[in-house]
N, C-alpha and C positions, 0 to 999 in steps of 0.2 A: 266806779273803778276805771282803770285805764283800759281802753279798748285794745284788743289784740288784732293783728292785721290779717284779714282775708283780703280786703280791698276790692277795687273794681274788678281785678282779674278773677277773684273768687266769685263775684257776682256773675260775670260772664260765663265762668266755668259751670256755675249752677244752671244757668239758662241752657247751655249746651248739653248738660247731662240729661235734660228732659226734652231733647229735641225730637224731631220726626224721623222714624225709620223709613227710608224711602224704598227699600228693597221689596218689602211685602206690605201688609196693611198699614195705613197711617195710624200710628199709635202716639200716645203722648199728647202734647198740646195742652189746652186748658180744660179744666173740669168744672162742672157746675155742681154745687153742694146739694146733697140730699138733706132730708130732715135732720135737724140737730137733736140729739138725745136730750130730753128734758133733764136739767140738773146735772148733766155730765160735766165733770171737771177733770183737769189734767191730773194724772196719778204721779206724784212725785217719787223719785227714786228713794227718797228718805223713808217712804212708807214700806219699802221692801223689808221683810223680816231679817233679823240677824241670822248669820250663817249657822249658828248653833241651834236654831229652832225654825228651820225652813218648813213651810207647809207643803203638803202634797201638791203635785201639779193639778191644775184645774181639771176636774172630771169631764171627759168628753171634749176637751179642747181640740179644735180642728186646725190650730195654727200650724202644726207639723204635718198635716195630712195633704198629700198631693191628690187632686181630683182626677177622675178619669180623663183621658185625652180629649174626648168629644166635649166634655164640660169645660175644660180649660180653653179649648179652641173657640167654643161659642162665646165664652166670657170675653175673650180677646177681641172677637169680632164686634160684640156689643159695645165694649169700651171704645174700639176704634171709630165707631159711628157716634157714640153718645157724647164724647168730649166736645164736639162742635155742633152736632145736629140738635142737641138739647137747646143750645143757645139760639139756634135758628128757628126753634119752635116745634121740633119733633115731639110727638107723644111717646110715652113709654111703650104703648102698643106697637107703634111703628118701629121703634128700636128693637123690640122683640122679634117682629116679623123680619126685619133685615138680618138680625143675628141668626134667625132660623132659615135663612136663604130663600125667603119668599120675596125676593128682591124685585122681580118683574111685576108682581102684583102691586107692591108699594109704589113703584115708579109710575105705573099706569094710573093709580089713584091720585098721585101727586100731580101728574100732568093734567088730569081733568080739573082738579081744584085750582091749579095755576091758571088754566085758561079762563076760569071764573073769577080770577083776580085775587085769590087767597095769598096773602103775603108770605106766610110761613111755608106754604108749598113751593112758592117761587124760589125762596131762599134755600130751602133744602135741596131742591133740584139743581140750583146753581152750584152748590157745594159738590153734590154727587157728579154733576156733569164735568166740573173742572177737576176735582181731586181723584175720583174713582174711574171716570171714563177717559177724559183727555190725557190725564197724567198717569193713568193706571198702566200696569204691565200686561202685555199680551200673554196668551196661554203658553206659548213656547218659552218665553222668558221665565215665567213662574215655574213651569215644569223643570227647567234647568236649575233654577235656584233651589227648589225642593230637593232635587237629586243630589246637588252638591252638599247640602246640609246633611242629608242622610249619610252620604259617604264619609263625612267628617266625624260621625258619631263614634266609630271604633277608636279614634285617637283620644276621645274624652271618656275616660274610664268611669267617671262619676255620673254620666248621663245614661238613663234607661233607654236603650236603643229602640225598643218596640213602642214605648210610650211616645217618644219624640217623633218617630216615623209616623205614628198615627196622627199626631198634631199637625205635622207638615202636610200630610195628605188632606186633612181637613182644610188647611189654608189653600191648598191647590184647588179643592172643590169650590171654595168660596170665590176665588178669582175667576174660575170658569163661569160660575153662575153670574157674577157681576159683569163680566165682559159680554155675556149673552144679553143681559138685561139692558146694557148701555146702548144696544142697537135700537131701542125705542126712542132715544133722545136725539133731538137736533140741537147741536151746540149753538147754532145761530139763534134758534127760537128761544132757548133758555136764556141766553145772554141778553136778548132784547127785553125779556120780561124783567130780568134783574136790573138792567139799565133804567127801565121805566120806574121801578121802585126806588132806585138810587136817586133819580131826579126829584123824587118826593121826600128826600132826606131820610130815607129808611136806613138806619145805622148798619143793620146786617147786610143790606144790599150794597151799601158803600164799601163795606169791608170786602165783600166778594169782588167788587170792581177793583179795589186796591190790589188784590192778589193777581189780577190779570192786566195790570197797568204796563205801559210801554217805556216808562222812564222813572228814574228815582224821584224826580220832582213831582210827577203825577202820583206816584205811590204815596209820597209824604202828604200831599194835599188830600188825597182820598182817605188815608188812614186818620189824619187829624179830623176830617169831617165825620168819619164813622165814630171816632172817640167822642167828639162833641155831641153827636146824636145819642150817645149813651150806650153804645154796644160794648159790652165788657171785654170781649176778645180784642177789639180794636184798642181799647184803653190799655190792656196788658201789653200788646205788641208795640204800641207807641212808647210806653214806658221802657220796654226792653230796648228799643232803638236809641232812646235818649241815654239810658244807663250805659249802653254799649258805645256811646260817643259818635253816633251817626250825625254828621254835619247837616244842619238844617231840619232835623227831625222835629224839634220842639217848636218850630216856627219863630217868628220874631214880633217885636212890638207888643201892643196890648193883648194880642191873641196868643202869645207864647204860653206854652203849657210846661209843667214839670212832672217828672216821673213820680214823685211822691203823691201828688194829687190824683194822678191816674191810677196808681195802685190802690190808694184808699177808696177811690170811687168804685173800683171793680172787685175789691176783696170779698164783699158779701156774696157775690155770684161765683167768683173763681177762687178756690183754695190756692191755686198757683199764684195768684196775685198776693194773697196774704203771705205765702211762702217767700216771695220775692221781697215783699215789704219787710219781712223779718231780717233778711240779708242786708237790706239797705239800712235798717235801724241799727244793725250791728256795726257796719263799716262806714255808714254815711254815704249818701248819694244825692243826686239832684232833687231838691225839695224834701229831703229827709235828714233830720239831725240824728246824731248818734244817741241812742237810748237803749242800752243793753237789756234793761228789764223789759221794755216793750218788745224787743227782738225775741227774747225767750218766750214771752207770752204768745206772740203771734206765731212763732215756730211751732209751739206745742199745739195751738189751735189748728193750724194748717195740717199738722200731722194727724190730728183726730179726724180731719175731713179727707184724708187720703193723700195729701201732698207732704211728703216726708223728707225731702232733700235738705230743707233748711236746718233741721235738727242735726243732720249728718255734717253740715258745714260749720254750724255755730258751736255745737256741743263740745267737740274736742278742744276748743280754744278757751273754754270757760273753766273756772275752778270747780271742783267737785261739789262745793257748797251751793253752787248755783244750778249746775246740771251735772248729775252723776254720770260717770262713764257707763255705768250699768243702764241708765236711761237711754243714752245714745245707742248702745248696742241693742237694747230691747226694740227700739224703733226700727233699727236696721233689720232685725229678724222679722218684724211685722211686714216691712216693705218687701222682703224676699218672699214671704208667704203669699202676699198679694200678687206679686209678679208671677209666681208659680201657678197661680189660679187664672192667669190671663188678665188680671186687674192692674193695669198700669204698666210701666216699663215701655220698651221699644219693640215688643213682639217677641216671638220665639225664634231663637237661633241657638246653635251649639254654644257659642261663647256666653250668651245670656243664661242659658240653663246651667252651664258649668258654674257661673258666678252665684246663681241662686242656690244650687246644691251646696257649694262650698260655704256659703254664709250660714245656711241652716244647720250644717253639720260641723261647724268649726269647733275644734277641741278647746279653744281658749275662751269660750263663752262661759261666764260664771253662772252658777245656779241662780243667783239673785236676778241676773239679767234675763234668764229664761222665764223665771216666775213673773217678772214685770211684763215681759212680752205677752205672756198668756193673759195677764190682767188687762193689758191694752186691747188684746184681741177680743176678749170677752166683752169689754165695755164699748169698744169703738168699731169692732170688725164689720158688723153689718152696716153701720153708718158709712164707713169708708168705702165698702164695695158699692153701695148705692151712689155715693158721691162720685166715685170714679166712673160709674156707668156700666160696670159689668153685671149688675143686677138692678132691678127696678125698685 
């Protein structure tokens, strides 16, 4: 069939839509897949029953249920750590302890292991030292942000003020805890450990050094080295730079890389890479030819792993015979439910909660779309939450 135009602008828009929220916890970024459900296959919208014989809603479905504030906040904290710390070697137990605010103890243990030369501990500390400590917000900044968000709630009639305020106070407690724990770390000491690992061609360490580089040329060199060493996040981010048209990102000569190879190399580890590959297969991009059938396949598989944006971008541009509007809507309902639980998205804010509530309660959602959404949730919900990192 003739492809329909999202184009490079759509690719970049997708990337921006899953960016990092810098005001409070770092959310978004890339995700490491959890275990794939054996035999799980995409549920086609064609399988939805005819309107005249709709089955009852799935008994006990949690798709529409909002968790308690403390549960949502903990899930959001865990996701904010898991998306990158898993790639750096963190255990599920460590992620649970960080989410439970046992941060000082985790950092103390990591420091001891790092001094003994443990690569994973060095790289995890490198990320925490840079992202959470050096670039983190001080207590007063966080306090003011939380207060401003709570003040905005009365203007958003769809937001439960008490629930939202409880989530915001959970975030405030997290940042105070993190800021106190950061006092254990010496930025110079941690940086020296990471630099030593990078000199041994450790891909994760090279990626950490890229994030603290002093020039674009140095950034590109370090990112290419990290990608060549096989670090999935570096492969995704280098593909991102190439697709976005950053001059010099791909390198030159025999060592030149292309976005398609990088996305294919990292998609097994990162649902976000498979999601971006789907966009590239729909519109075409560096190293990826247009293949609409492959785009649909990868968009569905990425959605089942918790990366749902490709379905939202590709689906509306395809004939109903390939992707039904009900399927696109169903995935958007699942995404909103995940975000309400603290699983994905850019964290909690008044605008974000308003969008989530409006999506889940929209009057124009068909009965078939709701049934499909429940089926997706029942089949893939636990898998997606594990993949995103809000549960182990």
